[in-house]
N, C-alpha and C positions, 0 to 999 in steps of 0.2 A: 486286644490287639497287638499285633506283632512290633517287638521293638526293634529299630533300625540302628545297629552297630554306629559308632562315629566313622568308621574307617572299612571299608571292604579289603583292604591289603591288611593281610595277618600281621601279627605283631612276630618281631623275631623269636625265633624259638634257638635253644642250645644246640651246639652243634651235633651232638647225641643225644637224641629224644628218649628216654626211658620210658615205657607203656606203664610204669607202675612207681610208688612211692617209693623212696630209697631206705626207708625204715623196713620193709618187707625184708631186706637182706641181712638185717642187722641182728646176731643172736643176742638173748636176753643176758645183761648183766646178773653176775652171780653176786647174790648178797650176804655180807659175813657173815650175818645171824642164821644162816641156814643152818638146819640140825643135821649134823652127820648123820647117814646112815650107811653103814660098812658093808653091809648085806647087798643091799640094793646095788651100792655104788661098784662093789667088786665085780657081780654079776653083770650088770651094764654095760662096765668098762671093757670087760672081756669080750663081749659080744662086738661094741663099736670096733676093736682093733681085730675083729676075725669074722665076723660072719657077713655074708652077702647080702642079707637084708636083715635090718632089725625093726621089730614092731612092738608101738607101743601104744596099747588099746586099751580104754578105760573112759568111764563117763567123765564129763565136766568136774574138775577140782581135785582130781588124784595125784597132781604132783608131776604130771609127766613133762611137762617144759622144765621146771625146776630141776628134777632129776637128770634130764638131758644137758641142761645148760651147766650145770655143776661137773658131769663127767668130761665135756667136751672141753670145758676150760681146762681142768686137770690135765686133760691129753697134751692140750695146745701147751700148756706151760711146760710140761713134760719133752715136748717136741717129738711126741709119738703119733699125734695125728693133726690134721686140720680140717675144717669146717667150711661145707656151703651150706648157708644157713637160709631157708626161705619161709616167712609165714604166710599162709594160705590164707585167702579171701572169698568169699562166695562170688563174684563175679569173675575169679582167676578161670583163664582157658589154657589150652596147652602152649599157645602163643607167649600168654604173658610169663607162664612158669618157666619155659624155656629162656625166655629173654631173663627173668631174674637168676636163672642158673647161671648164664654167660655173663652176667653181671658180677655174680657172686665169686664166679671162678677168677675174677681178674688178678688176685692177689697169689695164685698159684702160677702165675707166666704160662698159662696154658699153650701149648706150641701149635696153634691152628695152623693150617697150611694155608688159609687167608683168614686176614683180620677179620674177625667178626664181632659184632657190636649188638648190645640186646635188641634195639629197633629193629635190624635186620634180621636176627633170629625169629622175632614175633612175626616180621613179615612174610617170612619162607612158610613158616608153620598155618598163616592164616588161610585156609581154604585148601590145604593140602589134604590129599588122597592118603589112603593107609599106606601105599608103598612109599611116597615120598618122605613120608612120617618116620618109615622105618631106615630110609636112607639116612635122615639128618640125626636119629639115634644112632647110627653107626658113624657119624662124623663125630660125634660127642666119644663114644667109646674109645676111637682111634686117638683122640687128641687127650682124654684122660690116660692112656696106656701111656703116652709119651710124658706124661708129668716126673716129677723126681721126689715128689712128696713120699714120706715112707708110707703115712696111712692118710687117705683123703676119704671124707664123709659129705654126701650129700642128704642133706637133712631137711626134711618137709613138715612143718607143726602145724597142729590144727589141720589135718589132710581130710576129716571129716566135713569141710567146707567147700571141697572141690566137688564141683559136678558133671563137669567135663570127663566122659568116659576115654577119652583119648588120650588123657594125661595119664592114665593108668595102663593102657595099652603101650604107650611109648616108654614108661618106666619098665613094665615085665619086658618089651623088647632090649631095653639097657641094661638091665639087671644081669638079664641070661648071658650076655657078654661082656660085663666088667672085667678090669683087669683085676689081679687080686690084691693089688694095694688102694683097692676103692671098696666102697660101701653105700649101701642106701638105707636110711633111716625114714623111718614114718611114725609120725606120732597124731594118733588119731581118738575120737569119740566112737568111732565104728570101724569096723574090719573092713579094708580098703578092698574093692573088687578086683582083685589080683589073681597070678597063679600061686597063692600061698602053699595050698598043697604039694605044689611041684617042689618048692624051696624047703619045706618041711621035710618031704621024704628024701630029699638029698641031704639032711643035715646040714642047709645052709641058711636057715632060719633062726633068729633067736627072738622070742615073744617074751613082752612083760606086760600081763594084763592086770586086773584088778588084785590077784592073790598077790602078785610081785611087788606091786606099789603101793598096797596098803599098810599104813604104818605100823609097826609093832609095839608092842609094850615099854620096851626100853627107848625106841624113838618118841613115844609119847609123853614119856618121863622127861627125857631131855628138852623136848619143846615146850612144855607148859611150865618146868622149873618147880621150885619148892611150892607143895601144896599144902601146908601144915594148916595155914588158916582157910584154904578154900572150903567152900562147902560140898558135901556127897557128890553132888551131881559134876563137879569140875575137877574130881580125882582122876589119876590117869585110868584105873580100871574102868571107872563109870564113862569117861569120855570114849576108851577104846569099845566099849561095848556099845553106846550109843548112836557113834559115827561109824562104827567098822572100818576104822582107821582111814576114813575118808579125810584127805590132808585138808580141803576147804572147810569141812565141817570143824576140824580140830582147831584150824587158824580161826575161824568166826567164834568158836567158845571160847578161845584166849583173848579174843578180843572184847568178849563179854564180861570175861573175868577182868580186864584191866579196866573196863569202866563200871565195874562195881554191879553188872547184871548177874542174871542166870541162863543157863540154856535151857531154852523154852522145847516144845515137839512140833511147834508149828513149822510152816514151810519156808524155804530158805528166805524168799523174799521178805516174809514178814518179820525173820528174825534180823535181818540185815536193817529193815526199816525202826523196828521199835527197839532194838537192842544195840544196835551200830550206831545208825544216823542220829536217833533220838537222844544219846549220850553225848553225842558232839556239840563242842559251841556253835551257835547257830550261825555265826559267821562262816565256819569253815564248812558246816553240812550245805547250806545253800551254795557254798562256792562250788562241791563236788556235784552237787546235783546238777547247777546248772552247766559245768564242763562236762557232762554226763555226753553230750551231743558230739564231743571230738573223740576219734579214736585213737589220739595219741596226744598227751598233754606235755605242754611245753609253758614255761612262762611266759613268753610274748602271746602265745595263742590263747591262754588262759586268761591273761589280762584283758586281751581284745574282747573275748565272748562273754565274760563273766562281769567285765568292767570293775572287779576286787582289786585295788591296788596290793593287797595282801598274798597273790599268787604266788610269788616265789616261797614266802613264809610257808603256806599251805602245802604247797608241792613237796617241801623238805620236810615237814611233819609226815606226809603221807608216806613218802619213801621210807624215812628211819622207823615208822611204827608197821611198815609192810601190810599196809592196808589193802589188799587184794590187788596187787599192784606189780608187775615186771619192770625192769629196766632194760631198755635196747640202746645200744650207741655206748659212748663213753665221753666223759668231758662236756664241752660245749655244744657236743652233737646229741646228748643222750635225752630221750624221751620216755615218758613215763605211759605204761599200758595198762587198765585197768582189766582185771578178769573179768570175762565176757558175763558171769552170773552179776556179779556185784554191780558192772555197768548197766545192766539189764533192769536190775532192780532200781538204780537210780534214775534211768529214764522214767520209768514207771512212776517215781516219786514226782519227776518233773510234770509230767503230763497230767497227773491228778492234783497236784498242789498248784503248781504254775502254768496253766495251761495257756493262758495268754502271753506268756513267754516264750514259748516252745518255737513259734516260726521265727521270731525275731534272734533268738539264738543262734538258730541254723544259719541265718542269713549274715550273721557276724562272723560265724565260722567259716562259711565260704569265701567272706571277703578278704580273708588272711591266708586262704588257703591256696597254695602253687599249684597242686596237681589237679589237672582240667577234670577227669572222672571224679574225684573225690567233692571237687569244688561244684560242679554240677548236682551231684547227688546230694549236697546237703540244700542247695536250693529246690529241687525236686519235692524233698521231705517236707520244707517249710511250705509247699504249695507255692512257692514264688516263680509260676510259670514262664511268665514273661522274661524275668531276668534269667532264668535258666535257659531258655529257647534262645535269647541272645547271646548268651557266655557260648554256649556250645556251638552255634552258628559260626563264632569269631573262631573259634578254637579248630574246628573240625578240621579244616584244609590241612595245617599242618599236623594234626594227628594222622591223618589219612596218608599223607606223604610220609611218614614216618612207620608207616605199618600198622597202625593202631585203629582197624577198621571193626573189629568184633565188639569193643568195649563201647565203641561211637553208638552203634546200632542197638547196645542193650541200655544205654541211657535214654534212647529214645522211646524205648519200650515201658519206660519207668514214668512218661508221662500219661496222663489220661487219654484215653482214646480218643477223645473229641478233640485233643490238642497235637495228636501224632501226624494230622493232617496239614499242618501248618506249612506256607511254603518255605520255612527255613529248613524243615527236616525234609522237605520233597529235594531242595536244594543238596542237602549233605546225602542223600540217598544217591543223587545223580552224580556228585563227586565220587562216591563210594564205587559206583559202577563203572565209571570212565577207567579208575585206577585198577579194575577188574578186565578192560576191555568187553563190557557188558553194556555194549552200546544201545541196544534196544531199551533196557532199563534206563539208561541214562537220560535218552531224548524224552521217554515218557515222564519221568521224573522232573524235569527241567520244565516241561510244557506245563506241567501241575503247578511248578514253582512260579512260572511267569503270570499264570493266572491269577494265583493267590498274590502275589505281590501287588498286581494290577487292583486287586479287590480293595487292599489294604493301602492304597495310596503312595507304595514305596516305588516310585520309578526308578531311581537308579539300581537297586535291587531287581527290577523287571528287566531292565535292560541286560544286567548283568547274567541273569538267569537265561534271558534270548541269546546272548552269544553264546552263553555253554550248550544250548538245546541246538545251535547253528553246528556247531562241532559235532554234536551228535548225530544230527543228520550227514553231515559229509562223510564221517565216520562210518555209517549206515551205506553209503553209497547213494544218499539222497540229495544230490545236489540241488536240483530244480525245486525241492520244498526249501533248503537252506537259502536260496539265494534272496527271496524277499525279505528274510528276516534280517540278512546281512545288508541288502539296500536300507532298511529301516534304521539300521545301528549306524551306518556309515551318514545319515543324515542326521545325527543328532550328535552335541557335544558329550566329549567322552572324556574320563580322567581315570587315574588307577587302575584297579584290576579290570574293571568295565573296559576300559581301552586296550589294555593288553590281551584280555580275552579275545576282543573282537577282531584285533590284529591278526591273534593265531589262527581266528577261523576265516580269516581275508587268505592269509597266508596257504591255508588248506583249500579252500577253495581255486586259489590259482593252481594249486598241483593237480586238483581234480579235473578242473575245466578249462585250464590255460588263461592267460599265456604265460608258459612255464618261465619265461625271460623276467614275468614281475616277481616271482616265489622268493627269490633272494634278496630283494628290495623291501618286501613287506617283512619278511623274517628280521631284517636288520633294523628296521622299524621297532617291530617287538622286542627285539634286545636292548634297543636304546631304552625303551620304556621300563624293562626290567633292570637294567644297570641302575636305574633311579630306586629301585626299592628290591635289593638284590637278597632276596629271600628264597630257602630252597624249593619252597612249593610253587614259587612261580617257574622257576628254572625247569621244575619237574614237569609242569604243564606245557612247557614249550620244548619239549625233547623232539627233534624233528626224525623221520625215519629214514632208510635208505634211498627213497626215492630223489632225497633233496640233493644225492651225489651226483656231480658232473653237470648241474644245473649253472648257467652262468653267475659267476660271483659266490658259487656255494664254498668254495675254499677259504674264502674269507670269512663268510658267515660263519659256517661249520667251527673254523678255529676258535670266533670269538665265542660259539655258544659252549665250547669244550672247555675254553680258560674260565670263562664266567661260572659255569656250572660246577666245575670241579673246585673252585674256590668256595662255592656255595655249599657244597657238599662236605669239604672237610674231610677228614681222613676216615671216618667212621663208614662204614659198610653201608649203602642205602643203595635202592633202585636207580637215583640221579647219577651217583658215582659209578655206578656200572653202566650205566647209558652214555655217560660221557666217555668212558673208555672205550666202547666199542665204535662210538663216532670217531675218536681220534684212531682206532684201527682201520676203519674205511676210510680215511684221510691219507693214512699212511700207504696202504695198499693202491690207491688211486695216485699218489706221488711215485709209484713204481718203487715202493720199500718193503718188500714181501717180509723180510726178516722181521722190522721192527712190527709190522702191520700182526703178524701171526703172535707173538709176545703179548701184544694188547689184547688182542683177540680172545687167547686162551686165556688170559687173566679174567677177562670179563666171563668168558664161559665158566671158570671156576667159582667166581664170584656170585653168579646168579642163582648157583643150588640154593643159595639162604634165601631167595627172594621168590614171592610170592608170581613173580613175572617171568621164571625161570623158563618155560617154554616159549614164550614170546620173546626174549633177549636171545635165547638161544638160538631160533630161526635167524634172528639178524645176524648174529655172529657166524652160522654157518653160511650165508649169502658171501661174506665178508671173505672166509675163508676159503671159497671157491676160486673167489679172485687170486688169492694168494696162492695156491696151490697150481693155478693156472701158469702165473708167473714162475713158479720154481718148476714148470714143464711136468707136472704129475697129473694128466689126464684122468686118471681115475681117481685119484682124491679128489680132484675138482668137480667131477660130476657127482661124485657120492655126496660133497659139501652141497651142490647146489640141488641134490633131492632130498636134502634133510625133511623129514616129515613135517608138514604143518603144524601148528598150535592144535590141541585136541579142542574141538568145540564148545564153546560154552553155551551156556541158555541163551547168552544175549550177543552171542556174537552171529553176525547178521550173516547168511550165506553170500551175499554181495562182497562182505570183507573179506572172507575167504576166498572169494574167486579170485580178488586184486592180488593176496599174495601168492596163491596158486600160478597167476599168469605172470609175475614178477619172477620167482623160481623156474618157469619153464623158460620166460624168455633168457635168463642167464646161462639154462643148460643148452640153449639153441647157439648163443654166442660164443660160449668156451668149446662145445663138441665142433663147430665150424672152424674154430682157430685151430683145431688139431687135426682137422680134417676127418671126423668121425660121422660118415656121411649117415650111417644106419642111426645115429643116437641122434643127428639132426633131424631125422625125419620121425622118428618117434617122437621126439618133444613137441616137434611142430603139429602132430598128428594129433597129440593133447590138448596142445593149447588152442587149437579150433575149436575144440569141443566144450571150453570153458565159457561160460558167458561172460559178455562183456559186462564191466561195469557200468549201471545206467548212467549215461551223460559225460563218461569220461574219456574226452576226445583224446587225450594223449595216449593212452591205451591203447585206443582204436588205431591211432595212427602208428603206434608201436609196432602193433600185429602185423599191420600192413607192410612195414617195411620187412620184417622178419620172414614172409613169406618168402623175399627173394635169398635168405639163407636156405630154405627149405627148397627152391628151386634149383640152386646152385647143387645141395645136395643130389639132388635126380639128376644132376648132367646137365641141367637146361641154363647155361652161363648167358645167355642173350636175354631170356627171361628175366635171370636173378638182376641182372643191370637195370633192366626197365622198371623193375618193384622198387630198386633203390633210388634209382633217379627220379621216378615218380613221386616216391615218399620225401625226398630232400627238397625237390622244386615247388612241390606243393603245399608243405607244410612243416619246413625244417624245423622251427621253433618249438614244435610239440616232440622233437627226437631228442632233446636236450639231455634227458634222464638218461643216468648211466652212461653218458657220452657216447650214445647210439649215433648220432650226427657226425661225430669225428670218423667213428670207425667206417661209417657209409662212405665218405668221402674218399679215404684212403681205400676202400675196395674200387671205387670208382675211379680213381686215379690208376691204379695196379692195374686196372682192364683197359683202360686207354694206353697206357707203357705197352702193354703187350699186343696193343694194335697197332703200335707205332704213331699214336697221336699224342705227342709228349705235351703241346699247348692247352688242351682240353686237360690234359692229367695234372698241370701245376696250375689250373684254375679250380680242379676239385681240390688238389692238395693243401694250397696256400691257406685258405680260413681255417682248416684242421689242426695246422702247424701253429697257427697263431693261437686259437683256442687251447691247445695243449699247454704251450708256454705260458699265456696269460692265467690259468686256472693252476700250473704246476700239476698238470695231470696227464701223464703219458700212458696211464693204464690203457684206456681204449684204443691207443695205437698198438700197444703192447700184444694186445689180444688177437691182433690180425696174425700173429705166427710169422716164424723166421722168414718163411719163403717168400711172403708178400713183402715184408720189410726189408728183406735183403735185395730184392729186384728193384725195390723204391730207391734203397740208398747207394745201389750200384750204378743205376741209369745215369746219362748224360743229359745234365737238364741245360746245358749251354748256359744262357743268361736269363732262363725264365724263373729261377729260384734266385732268392738272395744268399749270400754268402751263409749268414744264419741259418737260413732256412735249410741249407745243404750240410752246414755241421749238425743241426739238429735230425737230420735223415741219417747221417754218418752216424750218431750217437745211439741208434736202431739198430745197427746193423750187428746181427749175430745174437740179438737178444729177441724176447718174446717168446709164445709158446712154442714148444718143442718136443721131439720125443721123448718121451719120460724117462726111457734109460740114460739118454745124454745127460737131462737136465739134473738127474738124482746124483751124476756122477760130479757135474758141475756146483752142485750144492755143497756134495760131500768136500768137494778142494777148499771149500769157505768155511769150512766147519771141524772143530776139534772133536773127535771119538774117543769117548772116553769108556772104558772097560767096566760097566756097572753090573759083573758077575754074570746073570743070566742072559742078559741082554745086552746089545751098544746103545747108546743113549749119546745123541749129540748136543754138545753146548756150543753155541757160539762163541767167536774169538773173545768179546766182551765177557758172557758169561766164564768163560775160562779164566780171565782175569781176576773176575770179580769172586770166583770159587777160590783161588789161591788167597786172595785176602780174607776170605772167610775163614779158611783153614790158619791163618794166621792169627786169628782173633779179632781182626778189625771190625768196628762198630759201622752200621750205616753211614754213620756221619762222615767218619774217616774216610771211607771208600769213596763217597761222592765227592770229598775234598780231593782225594788223588786222582780222580778220573775227571774231575771237574764237571760232574754230573749233579743232578738236584737227588736229595734223599727220596724223594717219592720214585724217581726212576730208579735208584739203587735199590730199594723194596721191591717192586716188579720184577728186577732181575733176580733178586734172593728167591722170591717166590717162584719163579720160572724154574731156576737151579732146583729147588726142593719138589717141584712136581715131576721133573724130568728124571731126577734121580730116586724119586717115590720115598723120600725121606720126610722126617717131620720136625727137625731143628738143626740149629747151626751145629751142636755135639754131635749128631748124626752125622751130618757132612764130613766132620772133622776125622770122624772114626771111619768113615766110609772111603775118606782120600787116603788115608795113612794104609788101610787095609789094602787098596788097590796098588799102592806104591809098592809095599812088600809083595803082594803078589806079581807086580811087572818084574 
């Protein structure tokens, strides 16, 4: 039976969730008793310092890792090279390997143009197509090019474990473009599926195979030491002949000699069992056998799993004896890692000798394992299906939010087929689909989860899945099917994430069906509940869309969301942080602050390239930029942004969803083109709008479309028909026109028409509510979209005593602003910007950016700059990122060099 966790609200996760164990990026420690191998070390060191690609390819036990570790450590101590080390695992895919690379690069202070985190990198590559993978590989190359390390190495050990072919394609692309001071090193039992012939033909490949890695006679003598009293089979010459220089075989022989045994011709497993383990003290042997379930050995973990209080003693002896282990990390962070062959032998012994203990040992290992994929893997191997399912169910939301989607699905595939249809797994599939905008898969999976939880008697879980199913139906534009589900949820007592999810669904229902005046009140209730459980996954699920902008109370609600989501997201790059930046950009644009909005939206666009949601976020950014360009008076740029391509269809992206996005984009085009008097563009966009099927049951969209018919009529020269469309729309259902402030725009258009007809009192009646809403919402944008002609007429009109002093002042503040001819607006914007000669082109920096640029050149830190200008460090960081982007530079040092060169040039 499914196990119900104590709480549906996920436990807090660290600010930056790494989709891998940190020991994966720790190089092995070099043992002091490693035998010197001058020939191999000289050749390998030369390759590491000069070759574009270095390959170590040989079967298990040939000393690949030891040789690499020794040479890299020597180069590090000599200051000639630095290393990014990644130990590969069977379940690694391209997102995880790239995340490891980003994390391991942190000590190199890589000057990414945007702050990049391991989790964000994993998310960016999850589901990415070949073109996007190449683009991200280029980002890696550009960042590595700007590093100052004399020689950098990206090392992947045990590359034979990698089954994702995309990893090798990514490496091929990156190696082709690597700067000369970086190289790639692969250690593998099999030749990797890459363009090896290309590098070999160019002389840029260094290869070390069995012939180069096997021990020579002198090295065998140094390894075994004095053999005066040893039997003939343990003499160096005999050992070399029998092992063919195989390092693992030599090490086993040495261990046999130490135990007084002789080297037999049996299989390695039999040898280890009979001649190594059999000669150990029984307590030490049982300790090793029991701890073989652990991939890494520490005193705490081994004590917990084996129950042996002598764990520290045994691990110390094992390390000193070099008993088929390597050491990763240093000091208190050091862990021992058993050789694959040795660990496999120990596990075989465990299953043969202590089969009844096997599942219990794995469950103990899971109990003390912080890494969720590994912990669930222990439970799966133990056959503890209920515990494994409950663990994964509780951890999956945070993992999915962090972009760790692939490993979650692979863990589900490890369960027996009969277990995979459990409602918990259906719920996880639905949450994963939601993160990918695959709403068809989401609602089908959630329906199965609802039915499964009902059969299991888990009522709270059933209602939680039901709320998610309602969201999937609303996102698929099936509000009628969602309505009875929401009615059922509203009638039942709720708390925690069930309540939060239900409120989110109700908010979307109001946005789809109306009344729009209720949307932000529902959103405020949802945010209030989230603030009681301030976790990133809950803020991520609550992210609003552009349709919320302009609704009554939206300024307060969206600001509250941005502040809470930004705190929850922290500094690490994530979808949540980028979405919060997009919304902040919308708010600044709506407040009539186009310069600030542009910085925020461009930052979000740049950061979104690292995320799997890049296309969806990019479309939302473009819609915001359309309004920014309109405020700047750049009609061409505004319409180009409004015509930004829709996100490419996903298998589960329902056509009704695309119809909604298409309708919104066309509505924005009509309003912007109308503001600039571009009649042909208005007619074209409206003709395409009426051909888009209306989302089923979406009353606000239908009424927006009816109101925009007035813009089309005006563009065709039918002013009276236009007024009638606007008047009918406002009088019949003004509340449904709140989205993006269309109601305010229509009121000013009708007021302007009345003024031109000489009817001042009706004009004031149309005008006054729009001015009041613009003031209350701090949202002049809908007014500014009317263009300078309309705004100037209203500002200069004699209103007598029909408008208050404040209302007349508000109109006066709009005089001379709004949409204007492109040439005039560009000149105006240039007058408020600093033009900097960047060589091949002119790049405009705002006044604030120019001030910060000067501080950067002076060597001030972000903290110092923030203090000087009374800004937050986060704001300074965004200004610095924008300066780098405009100047097309990668680091502060490059900025200083560019500035001084520009001064000399001037």
